[in-house]
N, C-alpha and C positions, 0 to 999 in steps of 0.2 A: 536516751531519752524517747519516750511512748506518745506516738500521736493518735488520734480518733481515725476512725475510717471515714468518717464526715462531719462537717461542722455540729456543734451542739451547742446550745445556751444554757447558762446558769446563772441563777438569780442568788448572790450572795446576801447572808443575812449577818451582818456584823454585830448587831446588837440582838438577833434572836428574833423572839416575838415581843420583847420589850417596846412600848411605844408610850409617849405622852398625852396620847388619846386613848378614850375607850370608848370607841364605836359600837353603837350597839350590835350590828349585823357580823363584826369582825370575826372571821371564824379562827383566826391567827392566834390571838392573845394567849387562849388556851394552851398554848404548844410551849408555855414557860415551864408546864407540869413536866416535860419530857427532861429537864436539866434543873432537878431542883436545889442542888448545890452551885450552879453557876453566878459569875458574876456578870454575864450578858454580854460581854465584850471580848471581840474577836484580838486574838492574841497577836503579837509579833510574828512568831512561828507560823500560825494559822494563814495571815494575811499572805507573807511570804510564798508558802506554798500556792496558796490559790493563785496570786498573779503569774507566778513564773510558770506552774503547771498549765494553767489556762494557756497561755501561749504559745508553752510546749507542744501541747496537743493540736492546736491550730498551726502547727510548721507548715510551712508552704503556702498558708492562707492567705490572700492579700488583706485581710481583715479579721481583726478580733473584736469581738464586742465584750466590755468588763460590766457588769450589771449590779447594781446593788440595791437591796430591797428592803423592808423589816417586817414586823415591828416599824421602828421609825429610825432610817440610817443615820438622819443627821445627829443623833444622839451622841455618835463616836465622836463628834467634834470636827470642826475643818482640818486640824492638824494630819488627822488620820486619813484624811483624803488626800490631802497635800502628797502625803509618804507615800499611800498607795499609786498615786498616779506616778510619782518620782521611780517607783520600783517598776512599774508596769515600762515606763519608757527606756529605764535599762534593758529591760528584758527583751522587748521587741525584736524581730528581725528585721534588719536592713531593708526599708521600704515598706514595711508593715503599718496599716493604720491602725489604730487604736481608736473604738468607738466608746466613749464613755457613757454609762446612763445611770440615773438614779431614781426611785420611784419614793416620793416623799409627800406626808401631809401639809406642808409649805409652812407647815407653823414657825418652825426655827430659821427660817430664812430670812437673812438680813441682808447688807449691803456687800459685807466681807463674803458671805455666801456666794451670793449674786456674782459678784466680780468674779470669784472662782470658778464659777460654772460655765462663764463666757469666756474667762481666759482658757481653759482647759475643753471648751468646745464639748461639754457636757449636755446631751437632753436629758432635760427634768420632767420628768412626769408628775403633775400634781393632780392631788386626787381632789374634786370639787363637784359637789351632787346637784346642783343646780343655784338658783338664786337663795337669798339668806332661809328663807322659811323652809325651804325645801333640804337645804344643805343640813342647816341646825336642828332637824328633826332626829339626825341620828349619829351624825357626827362630832361627836361630845367630848369634852374634856373629862380629865378626872372628878370632876366636881360636876358633872352633868351639865355643863355650861355649852352653848353653841361654838364652834371654832371659826365661823365663818370671816368673822372679821381678822382674825389671826392668819389666817389662809391668804384672803385679800390682800394683807399687807404685804407678806412674803411674794406673793404675786405682782404686785407693784414693783418690787424690788426688783425680779427678776426682767421685768420688762422696761425699767429704765435703765439695766446695763444689758439690753440687748440678747441676754440668754436664750437659749432655744428651749422652749417646754410644750409639753403638750399635755390635755385636761384627761384624767382618767375617770370616769362619772360611771359611779353604780346607780344600777336601774333597781328600784324596790318599791316597794307598797307607797311611798310616798311622793314617787315622780313617775311611777310608770305612764300616769294617765296624762302626761303633761311633756310629751315629744318635743313639740314645736317650741314651748316654753324654755326648754331647758336646752335646747339647740341654739336658740336666738340668742340666749343669755351667755352662753359660753362662744357663742360667735362675736356677737356685737358687743356687750360690755367687756367681757374678759379678753378678747381679740385672741382666742385660741384658734390656730389654723391646723391642728392635728387634736383628734378625739377620741378616744375609746370609750365604747359603752358595754359596762360589764354588770351582768345579770346575776342579783343577789338569790341565791338561791340556798337555803340554812335548812339541811336536811336534820330531822330529827325522829325519834320513836314517837309514834301517834300518843302512847302514855302519858309522854312529857308535855303535850299542851291542854290547854283548859278551853273550855268553850268557845272563846274567841281567836283561838288559835295562837294565843300568848304563850310563853314559857315560864317559868316559876323562878327566872332569874332574870336582874336585869341587865346582866351583860356577862359575855362568855368566859370572865372571870370567875363567875359564881357557880359555874357548872364542870363536869367532867371534863376530861379531855376531849377535844371534838375531833371526830372519824365522820368519814363518808359513809355514816350508815345511816339506817331507816327509810321509810318509805313515806313521811308527813314532812313537811315544812311550816316553817313560823309563818306568821301573819307579816310579817316585815318583807318576806320574799316575795318577787313578783312571779306573776302566773305566766305559762307560755303564751296565753293569748294577747297579756299585756304586753309583754316583750316583743313581740311580731308586730302589734300596732304601732309601739313605740316606735321600731326600726322603719316601718312604713312611713311614718308621720314625717319623722326627721329626713327619710329620702327623699319624699314630695316635695319638700321646701329646698335641698341639697342639690336636687337634679335640674332644678328650676333656674339656679344662679349661682351655685358653688362650685360645680364641676372643674378641678384644676386650682380651684382658690382655698375650698378647705375639704382636707384629707380624713375621712371617717373609715377607721380600721376596718372595720364590717364591710363596707362598700369595697373596699381595697382587695380584701380578702376574697370576696364574692365576685368582683370581676377576674380575680386570677382563676380560682376555678372555673370560670367561664372561658376563659381564653387557653386554659390549660397548662397554665403556668403555676409552680408552686407555690400553695399560698402561705404568707408570713404567720400566720395565726396556728398553733397547733389545734384549736378545736375545732378547726374545719379542714384537717389533714385528713388523709386517708390513716394514717398511723401516727402514733406519738412518741414518747421516749425519749427526745434530743433537747427536751426542754426540764432542766433540773434545777433541784434547789440544794445549797451548800446553808448550813449551818453555821453559827460561830465557831462552833469546836472543833470545825472541820470534817463533820458528819455529811454525807453526800447522801439527797434522797431522791427518789425517782422523779418525783414531781412537785411543786410547791403545794399542791392540792393533798398530797399524800404524804405529808412528813408526819409519819408515824412508824413504830418500830417495825412494821412487817414491810416497808417499803425502804429502810436503810440498806444503801448498797455497802457502806463501808465508810472509811475515814481516811483523807488524803494524807495523813500523816504517818498512813500505814501501807496504803496503796496508792498510785498513781492516779488521778482522775480521770483520765485518759483509758487506764485498764478497769475502772469501774464502772464508765458508760458503758464498756463495751460487753459486760458481763450478759449472761445467758438472762439472770435474773431480769436486767434491764428491756432484753431483747423480747421477752415474753410479755412483759409489761408495755410495750409499746403497740406489739403486735396483737393484743386483746382487742385494742379499740376496732380495728378493720374485722378480725374474726369471732367476736362475740355479739355482730350485730344479726337481731332478729330477723326473721324474713320478711316482715311489713318493712323494716329498712331496704331490705337488698331488694324489694320489688319498687321501690318507692321513686318518682320521677325526678327527685332533687336531691338525689343521693351525691353525685358529681358534686353538688355544691355544699351539702350537707356533712355527710360522711358521718352521721349517727352524732355530733356533737363532742363536748368533753363527757369522759366516761365517769367523772364525778357525780353527772346530774341523769344517768342511765337506772332510775330506781322505779320505773311504774312498768306496766303492763302494757302489750298491742291489745288491738280489738279481739285478737283471737286468744288470748292471756297468754302469749309468751313474756318472758322478763326481759330487761335490759334496752327499754324505750326509752327513749329521753324527755325528761319532765318537761323541757321546752320544746318538744315536737311541735307543738300546735302552732306557735309562734313561728319556729323554721319554717315548716310548710306554708305560711301564710306569706312571709316575708319573699323568702326564695321564688315562690309561684308569682309574686306580685311585680317583682323586679327583673323577670326573665325577658321581657320584651326590651326593655331598656340596656339590657346586660346584652344582649345580641346585638342591639344597635351599637353599642360600644365597643364587642367585640369588632363588630364590621367596619367602625372606623379607623380602628387600630390596624385591621388586616389591609386597611387603603392607605396606610400611613398619614391617617389625618388623627385630629386631635378629639378625643370623647368629648372634650368641652363643647361642640358642636352640636351636642345632644340639648343643649339648654337654648338653643335658636328653633329646633324642632318644637321642643314644649312651650315657648313664646307663641308661635305660631298658630297651636293646637289651643291654646288658652285664649288666644285674641275671638277664636270665633264660637268661644264656650259661654252658653247663657246661664246667669247669674244663679238661676233655678235648677239649673243641671245636678245630677249627683256629683258629688266630688271625686275625684280620679283615684284619690286614696281606698276606695273601698267601704269608708265610714256609714256610709247611706245618709251624711248628712247633704246639705244642697252646697254647691260650689261657694257661693257668695258667704256661707258661715263658715267653711273650711279652708281649705287651701287656698281658696280665691281670695282670701284676706291676710293682711301682713300678721305674721307669729308675733306675740306679745313676749317680752323679754321677763316679765316678770308677773305674779299673780295680781289681781285687783284688789280693793278693798274688801270685797264681798267674796272675796275665793281666797282663803286662807289657808294655813293648813296646822292640825292639830301636832302638837311634838308629842313625843311619848318620855 
């Protein structure tokens, strides 16, 4: 039995890139091209190897996370997952906790799925981009129709059965300027208490774009294999400035009422870096390489964002995954995140919180012309600097054995003496009364609609 030197996270893709939706911005759909003769269904042999090797690699660890993603993993059917859980329960060490997670578009979830997720204590990540007009802008079916109503039906089943779930919300051109609205919708109308905000950055070669930043294909199915290449982005992509503003807008609402009640991954990651604890998200960790992707064939890749021939480590039917994870190739992949930072990043006052962001987004130049700056740098810089004081205050509270939620009262006291025409604390330049001094709307007004593509 081979164990890993330290825990790692693995996203298993039992259907490969196959999905029942055709989301415009999905970078993974084209990965079908890697396996032209496949039926895109994980075999019993690969399933058994995945589950047993993952648990063996974490021998002696109190907890093992078994994570499923896609494509759309629920296309494998409920029986597949019942079997997968049974295999894991037989392989687990005495006293070892199994944490089952699945990322899904939610459209296939019915009462049977929801009952299973509740019974087996799954954490279900549901992709939803905001109110219907926002969500349906890009998250569409094969026929080009919006998927919002199907997702909400699936979410209803999860809530009715008491299954644990979180919201996976991508930030793109259609919702980037609607941070408060999206947050209020997820919190108040969906009942989400755990949220992830994921920036959409679609890299392409500049020659692939038209004058409006569009591409000559309607979805990733119509283009060559997607790689992390190119220094241009599509018009669907969020800008760095927009992403920073989105996070700040959400933070200004969250810090006033939701600390300890709603958990936003980016805020938890930031607090971890402020207090000196390991962050839960590789994007803002010093190095990476401990979050890998497993294809339905048993092929293991360095990262979910780098599923390409150059970053294939091997196949778990040929070499144990614990051995593949510890290869020199993977070690170099993980260390490059730290070792390839440009001087501008190394001298930055928020390097401790940012760590340069994800390597997939490091494709622009610094002010001095050095390569390797993150495309989202402007947003990270604005956000991390904006939250410095409240993060320091939360750290002080934790150090004193007190709850960070006490910060809510601090903000309430400051807001009570704030003038209606004072500048808003978010830094937008708007008046307090017209910005975070008024409740956030959970949906667009009739005069504020969204054009779909």
